[in-house]
ChimeraX commands (.cxc) that place a marker at each C-alpha (Angstrom):
marker #1 position -38.15,13.61,31.66 radius 0.5
marker #1 position -38.30,17.41,32.06 radius 0.5
marker #1 position -39.35,19.35,29.00 radius 0.5
marker #1 position -36.37,20.50,26.88 radius 0.5
marker #1 position -34.00,17.95,28.42 radius 0.5
marker #1 position -31.96,15.79,26.08 radius 0.5
marker #1 position -32.70,12.07,26.14 radius 0.5
marker #1 position -30.09,9.86,27.77 radius 0.5
marker #1 position -27.92,7.57,25.68 radius 0.5
marker #1 position -29.43,4.16,24.98 radius 0.5
marker #1 position -27.39,1.88,27.23 radius 0.5
marker #1 position -29.78,-1.00,27.69 radius 0.5
marker #1 position -28.56,-3.86,29.84 radius 0.5
marker #1 position -27.91,-7.30,28.39 radius 0.5
marker #1 position -29.15,-10.14,30.59 radius 0.5
marker #1 position -26.25,-12.36,29.42 radius 0.5
marker #1 position -23.56,-10.07,30.86 radius 0.5
marker #1 position -25.06,-9.63,34.31 radius 0.5
marker #1 position -27.16,-6.59,33.45 radius 0.5
marker #1 position -24.16,-4.38,32.64 radius 0.5
marker #1 position -25.03,-1.47,30.37 radius 0.5
marker #1 position -24.02,-1.91,26.75 radius 0.5
marker #1 position -23.83,1.05,24.42 radius 0.5
marker #1 position -25.76,1.15,21.16 radius 0.5
marker #1 position -24.28,3.01,18.17 radius 0.5
marker #1 position -20.90,4.68,17.84 radius 0.5
marker #1 position -19.18,4.79,21.24 radius 0.5
marker #1 position -15.72,4.50,22.67 radius 0.5
marker #1 position -14.39,3.20,25.95 radius 0.5
marker #1 position -16.11,4.33,29.14 radius 0.5
marker #1 position -15.28,7.85,30.30 radius 0.5
marker #1 position -14.24,8.88,33.82 radius 0.5
marker #1 position -17.81,8.51,35.09 radius 0.5
marker #1 position -18.08,4.95,33.72 radius 0.5
marker #1 position -20.57,5.84,30.99 radius 0.5
marker #1 position -19.72,5.17,27.32 radius 0.5
marker #1 position -18.53,8.26,25.49 radius 0.5
marker #1 position -19.85,9.16,22.03 radius 0.5
marker #1 position -17.28,9.00,19.24 radius 0.5
marker #1 position -16.59,12.17,17.28 radius 0.5
marker #1 position -14.81,12.60,13.92 radius 0.5
marker #1 position -13.38,15.87,15.24 radius 0.5
marker #1 position -10.02,15.88,16.95 radius 0.5
marker #1 position -8.49,18.25,19.47 radius 0.5
marker #1 position -5.81,20.70,18.37 radius 0.5
marker #1 position -2.97,18.37,19.38 radius 0.5
marker #1 position -3.65,14.70,18.76 radius 0.5
marker #1 position -1.70,11.78,20.09 radius 0.5
marker #1 position -2.88,9.33,17.48 radius 0.5
marker #1 position -3.62,9.32,13.76 radius 0.5
marker #1 position -7.17,8.70,12.65 radius 0.5
marker #1 position -7.77,6.20,9.90 radius 0.5
marker #1 position -9.20,7.75,6.71 radius 0.5
marker #1 position -12.90,7.29,6.04 radius 0.5
marker #1 position -12.43,4.87,3.13 radius 0.5
marker #1 position -9.18,3.40,4.40 radius 0.5
marker #1 position -10.45,-0.15,4.66 radius 0.5
marker #1 position -10.10,-2.79,2.02 radius 0.5
marker #1 position -11.83,-2.40,-1.32 radius 0.5
marker #1 position -12.57,-6.14,-1.37 radius 0.5
marker #1 position -13.05,-8.76,1.33 radius 0.5
marker #1 position -10.15,-9.92,3.47 radius 0.5
marker #1 position -10.03,-13.39,1.88 radius 0.5
marker #1 position -9.34,-11.91,-1.59 radius 0.5
marker #1 position -5.71,-11.76,-2.77 radius 0.5
marker #1 position -3.81,-8.54,-2.00 radius 0.5
marker #1 position -4.05,-7.01,-5.52 radius 0.5
marker #1 position -7.82,-7.54,-5.58 radius 0.5
marker #1 position -8.19,-5.78,-2.23 radius 0.5
marker #1 position -6.46,-2.66,-3.58 radius 0.5
marker #1 position -7.93,-2.53,-7.10 radius 0.5
marker #1 position -8.82,1.22,-7.04 radius 0.5
marker #1 position -5.23,2.20,-6.28 radius 0.5
marker #1 position -3.88,-0.29,-8.81 radius 0.5
marker #1 position -6.14,1.17,-11.53 radius 0.5
marker #1 position -4.93,4.72,-10.89 radius 0.5
marker #1 position -1.26,3.73,-10.61 radius 0.5
marker #1 position -1.47,1.57,-13.77 radius 0.5
marker #1 position -2.97,4.43,-15.79 radius 0.5
marker #1 position -0.35,6.86,-14.49 radius 0.5
marker #1 position 2.39,4.35,-15.35 radius 0.5
marker #1 position 1.00,3.91,-18.87 radius 0.5
marker #1 position 0.87,7.71,-19.24 radius 0.5
marker #1 position 4.49,8.02,-18.14 radius 0.5
marker #1 position 5.48,5.28,-20.58 radius 0.5
marker #1 position 3.72,7.06,-23.44 radius 0.5
marker #1 position 5.42,10.31,-22.44 radius 0.5
marker #1 position 8.80,8.57,-22.46 radius 0.5
marker #1 position 8.12,7.29,-25.99 radius 0.5
marker #1 position 7.52,10.85,-27.22 radius 0.5
marker #1 position 3.72,10.80,-27.16 radius 0.5
marker #1 position 3.80,13.66,-24.69 radius 0.5
marker #1 position 0.32,15.12,-25.00 radius 0.5
marker #1 position -1.56,11.79,-24.90 radius 0.5
marker #1 position 0.58,10.53,-22.02 radius 0.5
marker #1 position 0.05,13.58,-19.84 radius 0.5
marker #1 position -3.68,13.64,-20.61 radius 0.5
marker #1 position -3.83,10.00,-19.49 radius 0.5
marker #1 position -2.05,10.89,-16.24 radius 0.5
marker #1 position -4.57,13.67,-15.56 radius 0.5
marker #1 position -7.51,11.43,-16.43 radius 0.5
marker #1 position -6.16,8.77,-14.04 radius 0.5
marker #1 position -6.20,11.30,-11.20 radius 0.5
marker #1 position -9.71,12.42,-12.16 radius 0.5
marker #1 position -10.77,8.75,-12.12 radius 0.5
marker #1 position -9.26,8.48,-8.63 radius 0.5
marker #1 position -11.38,11.44,-7.51 radius 0.5
marker #1 position -14.52,9.85,-8.96 radius 0.5
marker #1 position -13.75,6.49,-7.31 radius 0.5
marker #1 position -13.12,8.25,-3.99 radius 0.5
marker #1 position -16.52,9.94,-4.27 radius 0.5
marker #1 position -18.49,6.98,-5.60 radius 0.5
marker #1 position -17.11,3.90,-3.82 radius 0.5
marker #1 position -17.57,3.33,-0.08 radius 0.5
marker #1 position -14.18,1.62,0.33 radius 0.5
marker #1 position -11.18,2.38,-1.86 radius 0.5
marker #1 position -8.35,0.80,0.11 radius 0.5
marker #1 position -5.07,2.69,0.07 radius 0.5
marker #1 position -6.40,5.25,-2.42 radius 0.5
marker #1 position -7.89,6.93,0.67 radius 0.5
marker #1 position -5.24,9.20,2.14 radius 0.5
marker #1 position -7.18,11.88,3.99 radius 0.5
marker #1 position -10.89,12.56,4.36 radius 0.5
marker #1 position -13.13,11.85,1.39 radius 0.5
marker #1 position -13.58,15.56,0.65 radius 0.5
marker #1 position -9.85,16.32,0.80 radius 0.5
marker #1 position -8.98,13.37,-1.43 radius 0.5
marker #1 position -11.63,14.30,-4.00 radius 0.5
marker #1 position -10.53,17.94,-4.14 radius 0.5
marker #1 position -6.84,17.05,-4.32 radius 0.5
marker #1 position -7.11,14.31,-6.94 radius 0.5
marker #1 position -9.65,16.28,-8.96 radius 0.5
marker #1 position -7.84,19.61,-8.99 radius 0.5
marker #1 position -4.41,18.15,-9.78 radius 0.5
marker #1 position -5.93,15.93,-12.49 radius 0.5
marker #1 position -7.80,18.87,-14.04 radius 0.5
marker #1 position -4.70,21.08,-14.04 radius 0.5
marker #1 position -2.60,18.35,-15.67 radius 0.5
marker #1 position -5.23,17.77,-18.39 radius 0.5
marker #1 position -5.58,21.50,-19.09 radius 0.5
marker #1 position -1.81,22.01,-19.24 radius 0.5
marker #1 position -1.46,19.03,-21.57 radius 0.5
marker #1 position -4.14,20.46,-23.86 radius 0.5
marker #1 position -2.42,23.87,-23.88 radius 0.5
marker #1 position 1.14,22.55,-24.40 radius 0.5
marker #1 position 3.13,24.01,-27.28 radius 0.5
marker #1 position 3.57,23.49,-30.22 radius 0.5
marker #1 position 0.09,23.40,-31.74 radius 0.5
marker #1 position -2.03,23.52,-28.57 radius 0.5
marker #1 position -5.38,21.73,-28.71 radius 0.5
marker #1 position -6.86,24.34,-26.34 radius 0.5
marker #1 position -6.26,28.08,-26.28 radius 0.5
marker #1 position -7.18,30.20,-23.27 radius 0.5
marker #1 position -6.45,33.85,-24.17 radius 0.5
marker #1 position -5.96,35.29,-20.69 radius 0.5
marker #1 position -3.37,32.60,-19.88 radius 0.5
marker #1 position -1.45,33.51,-23.06 radius 0.5
marker #1 position -1.47,37.14,-21.95 radius 0.5
marker #1 position -0.34,36.21,-18.44 radius 0.5
marker #1 position 2.50,34.09,-19.86 radius 0.5
marker #1 position 3.67,36.89,-22.19 radius 0.5
marker #1 position 3.47,39.40,-19.35 radius 0.5
marker #1 position 5.61,37.29,-17.02 radius 0.5
marker #1 position 8.23,36.52,-19.69 radius 0.5
marker #1 position 8.55,40.11,-20.97 radius 0.5
marker #1 position 8.84,41.64,-17.47 radius 0.5
marker link #1:1,2 radius 0.2
marker link #1:2,3 radius 0.2
marker link #1:3,4 radius 0.2
marker link #1:4,5 radius 0.2
marker link #1:5,6 radius 0.2
marker link #1:6,7 radius 0.2
marker link #1:7,8 radius 0.2
marker link #1:8,9 radius 0.2
marker link #1:9,10 radius 0.2
marker link #1:10,11 radius 0.2
marker link #1:11,12 radius 0.2
marker link #1:12,13 radius 0.2
marker link #1:13,14 radius 0.2
marker link #1:14,15 radius 0.2
marker link #1:15,16 radius 0.2
marker link #1:16,17 radius 0.2
marker link #1:17,18 radius 0.2
marker link #1:18,19 radius 0.2
marker link #1:19,20 radius 0.2
marker link #1:20,21 radius 0.2
marker link #1:21,22 radius 0.2
marker link #1:22,23 radius 0.2
marker link #1:23,24 radius 0.2
marker link #1:24,25 radius 0.2
marker link #1:25,26 radius 0.2
marker link #1:26,27 radius 0.2
marker link #1:27,28 radius 0.2
marker link #1:28,29 radius 0.2
marker link #1:29,30 radius 0.2
marker link #1:30,31 radius 0.2
marker link #1:31,32 radius 0.2
marker link #1:32,33 radius 0.2
marker link #1:33,34 radius 0.2
marker link #1:34,35 radius 0.2
marker link #1:35,36 radius 0.2
marker link #1:36,37 radius 0.2
marker link #1:37,38 radius 0.2
marker link #1:38,39 radius 0.2
marker link #1:39,40 radius 0.2
marker link #1:40,41 radius 0.2
marker link #1:41,42 radius 0.2
marker link #1:42,43 radius 0.2
marker link #1:43,44 radius 0.2
marker link #1:44,45 radius 0.2
marker link #1:45,46 radius 0.2
marker link #1:46,47 radius 0.2
marker link #1:47,48 radius 0.2
marker link #1:48,49 radius 0.2
marker link #1:49,50 radius 0.2
marker link #1:50,51 radius 0.2
marker link #1:51,52 radius 0.2
marker link #1:52,53 radius 0.2
marker link #1:53,54 radius 0.2
marker link #1:54,55 radius 0.2
marker link #1:55,56 radius 0.2
marker link #1:56,57 radius 0.2
marker link #1:57,58 radius 0.2
marker link #1:58,59 radius 0.2
marker link #1:59,60 radius 0.2
marker link #1:60,61 radius 0.2
marker link #1:61,62 radius 0.2
marker link #1:62,63 radius 0.2
marker link #1:63,64 radius 0.2
marker link #1:64,65 radius 0.2
marker link #1:65,66 radius 0.2
marker link #1:66,67 radius 0.2
marker link #1:67,68 radius 0.2
marker link #1:68,69 radius 0.2
marker link #1:69,70 radius 0.2
marker link #1:70,71 radius 0.2
marker link #1:71,72 radius 0.2
marker link #1:72,73 radius 0.2
marker link #1:73,74 radius 0.2
marker link #1:74,75 radius 0.2
marker link #1:75,76 radius 0.2
marker link #1:76,77 radius 0.2
marker link #1:77,78 radius 0.2
marker link #1:78,79 radius 0.2
marker link #1:79,80 radius 0.2
marker link #1:80,81 radius 0.2
marker link #1:81,82 radius 0.2
marker link #1:82,83 radius 0.2
marker link #1:83,84 radius 0.2
marker link #1:84,85 radius 0.2
marker link #1:85,86 radius 0.2
marker link #1:86,87 radius 0.2
marker link #1:87,88 radius 0.2
marker link #1:88,89 radius 0.2
marker link #1:89,90 radius 0.2
marker link #1:90,91 radius 0.2
marker link #1:91,92 radius 0.2
marker link #1:92,93 radius 0.2
marker link #1:93,94 radius 0.2
marker link #1:94,95 radius 0.2
marker link #1:95,96 radius 0.2
marker link #1:96,97 radius 0.2
marker link #1:97,98 radius 0.2
marker link #1:98,99 radius 0.2
marker link #1:99,100 radius 0.2
marker link #1:100,101 radius 0.2
marker link #1:101,102 radius 0.2
marker link #1:102,103 radius 0.2
marker link #1:103,104 radius 0.2
marker link #1:104,105 radius 0.2
marker link #1:105,106 radius 0.2
marker link #1:106,107 radius 0.2
marker link #1:107,108 radius 0.2
marker link #1:108,109 radius 0.2
marker link #1:109,110 radius 0.2
marker link #1:110,111 radius 0.2
marker link #1:111,112 radius 0.2
marker link #1:112,113 radius 0.2
marker link #1:113,114 radius 0.2
marker link #1:114,115 radius 0.2
marker link #1:115,116 radius 0.2
marker link #1:116,117 radius 0.2
marker link #1:117,118 radius 0.2
marker link #1:118,119 radius 0.2
marker link #1:119,120 radius 0.2
marker link #1:120,121 radius 0.2
marker link #1:121,122 radius 0.2
marker link #1:122,123 radius 0.2
marker link #1:123,124 radius 0.2
marker link #1:124,125 radius 0.2
marker link #1:125,126 radius 0.2
marker link #1:126,127 radius 0.2
marker link #1:127,128 radius 0.2
marker link #1:128,129 radius 0.2
marker link #1:129,130 radius 0.2
marker link #1:130,131 radius 0.2
marker link #1:131,132 radius 0.2
marker link #1:132,133 radius 0.2
marker link #1:133,134 radius 0.2
marker link #1:134,135 radius 0.2
marker link #1:135,136 radius 0.2
marker link #1:136,137 radius 0.2
marker link #1:137,138 radius 0.2
marker link #1:138,139 radius 0.2
marker link #1:139,140 radius 0.2
marker link #1:140,141 radius 0.2
marker link #1:141,142 radius 0.2
marker link #1:142,143 radius 0.2
marker link #1:143,144 radius 0.2
marker link #1:144,145 radius 0.2
marker link #1:145,146 radius 0.2
marker link #1:146,147 radius 0.2
marker link #1:147,148 radius 0.2
marker link #1:148,149 radius 0.2
marker link #1:149,150 radius 0.2
marker link #1:150,151 radius 0.2
marker link #1:151,152 radius 0.2
marker link #1:152,153 radius 0.2
marker link #1:153,154 radius 0.2
marker link #1:154,155 radius 0.2
marker link #1:155,156 radius 0.2
marker link #1:156,157 radius 0.2
marker link #1:157,158 radius 0.2
marker link #1:158,159 radius 0.2
marker link #1:159,160 radius 0.2
marker link #1:160,161 radius 0.2
marker link #1:161,162 radius 0.2
marker link #1:162,163 radius 0.2
marker link #1:163,164 radius 0.2
marker link #1:164,165 radius 0.2
marker link #1:165,166 radius 0.2
view
C-alpha cells in the first residue's frame, strides 16, 4: 500500500457463501460500484426517511410484557400524573416540583441507560437538554411561586416588576 493511503474496508470473503465479500462493522447495502457503503449518523439536507433515535429500542427484552419494555417512560409519566393529581388537590407547589423532578429524572435516564424505549424522541443530547432544561425551569418556577416563595432570585423580581410597571 502506498504511504499515506487509507486502508481499504475489511470485506473478507466467507467460504460458505461462494467467496462473496462480506462487510465487517457498520455498513449499508452495496453502493453503485457494488462495494458496501459505510453508514453515517449524518443525513443530507432533505431526507426521505426518518432515522430511529439512538435509544429508541426496547428498554427490556422482547419477550417481556409491554409495560416492562417501556418502564422508563412509564416512570416519568406516572410521576407527572401524580404531580398533576397533587396540583389538582391544591398542593400546587409540591405537585409542580414533582413534575419538574420527573422530567429531570427522564434526562438522567436518557443519559445513563443505553435503551430507554419510547422515552427516546430525538438524539440522546437533544433529549437530555430538552428534558433537563424544561424540568429545571418548572422546579425553579415552582420554588419561586407566590405567595411565600421558597426561593427568591432578586434580578427576576426586578425583571417582573419592570415588565408589569411598563
